[in-house]
Structures are given as structure tokens and as C-alpha cells.
MIDOSE-1310 file (N, C-alpha, C; in nm, 2 decimals, decimal comma, always signed):
residues 66
mmkf	+0,08/-0,12/+0,00/+0,00/+0,00/+0,00/+0,09/+0,12/+0,00; +0,04/+0,23/-0,07/+0,11/+0,35/-0,07/+0,02/+0,45/+0,00; +0,08/+0,55/+0,07/+0,00/+0,65/+0,14/+0,07/+0,78/+0,12; -0,02/+0,88/+0,09/+0,03/+1,02/+0,06/-0,05/+1,12/+0,14
sipk	+0,02/+1,22/+0,18/-0,04/+1,34/+0,25/-0,07/+1,44/+0,14; -0,19/+1,50/+0,14/-0,23/+1,60/+0,04/-0,29/+1,72/+0,11; -0,21/+1,81/+0,15/-0,26/+1,92/+0,24/-0,37/+2,01/+0,17; -0,37/+2,02/+0,04/-0,48/+2,10/-0,02/-0,61/+2,03/-0,04
mkcg	-0,62/+1,90/+0,00/-0,74/+1,83/-0,02/-0,83/+1,86/+0,10; -0,94/+1,94/+0,08/-1,02/+1,99/+0,19/-1,16/+1,95/+0,19; -1,21/+1,90/+0,07/-1,36/+1,87/+0,06/-1,38/+1,75/-0,03; -1,50/+1,72/-0,04/-1,54/+1,60/-0,13/-1,50/+1,63/-0,27
gcad	-1,52/+1,75/-0,32/-1,48/+1,78/-0,46/-1,33/+1,76/-0,48; -1,25/+1,80/-0,38/-1,10/+1,78/-0,38/-1,08/+1,63/-0,39; -1,14/+1,55/-0,30/-1,12/+1,41/-0,30/-1,16/+1,35/-0,44; -1,27/+1,39/-0,50/-1,30/+1,34/-0,63/-1,20/+1,37/-0,73
svtv	-1,14/+1,49/-0,73/-1,03/+1,53/-0,82/-0,91/+1,44/-0,80; -0,88/+1,42/-0,68/-0,76/+1,33/-0,65/-0,79/+1,19/-0,70; -0,91/+1,14/-0,68/-0,95/+1,01/-0,73/-0,94/+1,00/-0,88; -0,99/+1,10/-0,95/-0,98/+1,10/-1,10/-0,84/+1,10/-1,14
alrk	-0,75/+1,18/-1,08/-0,61/+1,18/-1,12/-0,54/+1,05/-1,10; -0,57/+0,98/-0,99/-0,51/+0,85/-0,96/-0,56/+0,74/-1,05; -0,69/+0,75/-1,09/-0,75/+0,64/-1,17/-0,69/+0,65/-1,31; -0,63/+0,76/-1,35/-0,57/+0,77/-1,48/-0,44/+0,69/-1,49
ldai	-0,39/+0,66/-1,38/-0,26/+0,58/-1,37/-0,30/+0,43/-1,38; -0,22/+0,35/-1,44/-0,25/+0,21/-1,45/-0,22/+0,14/-1,32; -0,30/+0,03/-1,30/-0,28/-0,06/-1,19/-0,30/+0,00/-1,05; -0,39/+0,09/-1,04/-0,42/+0,14/-0,91/-0,54/+0,06/-0,85
apie	-0,52/+0,01/-0,73/-0,62/-0,07/-0,66/-0,72/+0,03/-0,59; -0,82/-0,03/-0,52/-0,91/+0,06/-0,46/-0,84/+0,18/-0,38; -0,90/+0,30/-0,40/-0,85/+0,42/-0,34/-0,92/+0,45/-0,21; -0,85/+0,47/-0,10/-0,91/+0,51/+0,02/-0,87/+0,65/+0,06
idlg	-0,97/+0,74/+0,08/-0,93/+0,88/+0,11/-0,98/+0,91/+0,25; -0,90/+0,98/+0,33/-0,93/+1,02/+0,47/-0,92/+1,18/+0,46; -1,04/+1,24/+0,45/-1,03/+1,39/+0,44/-0,99/+1,45/+0,57; -1,02/+1,39/+0,69/-0,98/+1,44/+0,81/-0,83/+1,45/+0,83
kkev	-0,76/+1,35/+0,78/-0,61/+1,35/+0,78/-0,55/+1,40/+0,66; -0,63/+1,43/+0,56/-0,59/+1,48/+0,43/-0,49/+1,38/+0,37; -0,53/+1,25/+0,37/-0,44/+1,14/+0,32/-0,52/+1,06/+0,22; -0,44/+1,00/+0,13/-0,49/+0,90/+0,03/-0,41/+0,78/+0,04
efgg	-0,47/+0,66/+0,04/-0,40/+0,53/+0,04/-0,45/+0,44/-0,06; -0,36/+0,37/-0,13/-0,40/+0,27/-0,23/-0,29/+0,17/-0,26; -0,32/+0,07/-0,32/-0,22/-0,03/-0,36/-0,21/-0,03/-0,51; -0,11/-0,09/-0,56/-0,09/-0,10/-0,71/+0,05/-0,10/-0,75
kvsq	+0,07/-0,12/-0,88/+0,21/-0,13/-0,93/+0,23/+0,00/-1,01; +0,25/+0,10/-0,94/+0,28/+0,23/-1,01/+0,39/+0,30/-0,93; +0,48/+0,37/-0,99/+0,59/+0,44/-0,92/+0,54/+0,56/-0,84; +0,62/+0,58/-0,73/+0,59/+0,69/-0,65/+0,60/+0,82/-0,73
davl	+0,70/+0,83/-0,81/+0,71/+0,95/-0,90/+0,59/+0,98/-0,99; +0,54/+0,87/-1,04/+0,42/+0,89/-1,13/+0,30/+0,94/-1,05; +0,28/+0,89/-0,93/+0,17/+0,93/-0,84/+0,19/+1,08/-0,80; +0,31/+1,12/-0,76/+0,34/+1,25/-0,72/+0,32/+1,35/-0,84
sala	+0,36/+1,31/-0,96/+0,34/+1,39/-1,08/+0,19/+1,41/-1,11; +0,12/+1,30/-1,11/-0,02/+1,30/-1,14/-0,10/+1,39/-1,04; -0,07/+1,38/-0,92/-0,14/+1,47/-0,82/-0,10/+1,61/-0,83; +0,03/+1,64/-0,86/+0,07/+1,78/-0,88/+0,00/+1,84/-1,00
eagy	+0,00/+1,76/-1,11/-0,07/+1,81/-1,23/-0,22/+1,84/-1,21; -0,28/+1,77/-1,12/-0,42/+1,79/-1,08/-0,44/+1,91/-0,98; -0,33/+1,96/-0,94/-0,34/+2,08/-0,85/-0,33/+2,04/-0,70; -0,29/+1,92/-0,67/-0,28/+1,86/-0,54/-0,14/+1,81/-0,51
pasn	-0,04/+1,89/-0,48/+0,09/+1,84/-0,45/+0,08/+1,75/-0,33; +0,16/+1,65/-0,33/+0,15/+1,55/-0,22/+0,29/+1,52/-0,17; +0,30/+1,45/-0,06/+0,42/+1,40/+0,00/+0,39/+1,26/+0,06; +0,49/+1,19/+0,09/+0,47/+1,06/+0,16/+0,41/+1,08/+0,29
aq	+0,31/+1,00/+0,33/+0,26/+1,01/+0,46/+0,33/+0,91/+0,55; +0,35/+0,95/+0,67/+0,42/+0,85/+0,77/+0,32/+0,79/+0,86
């Protein structure tokens, strides 16, 4: 599983935009979003760089969540 912190994700619309950006990547497993923590978690065979790039292009820069 991969987990990322997305500070700009503040509402359901933001979560939808993040989901759309991630679904454009190949091999993403079910996506779990926690708006309270501003985090997204998912599994899949995609590189971290590809995820960070896709989220940044969608307007939601992210970092690894600990």
C-alpha cells in the first residue's frame, strides 16, 4: 500500500479530483481517502514519482505520509 499526504485536499470535490487523477494511472487498486487526515492510500504497481506527478498536475501536490 502507498500512502500520501495531500494538504490542499479539503472537501469532497477535492477528493473526487484526487481520485480521478489517480485512476488515470495504470494498476491502481481501490483508493481510500481520509479527508480528516488529508491522506490517500491505495495499492498498485505504479511508481511513487508517477503518483506525485499526477497529483501535482491535478493541483494537489503531495508527499509521503508517515
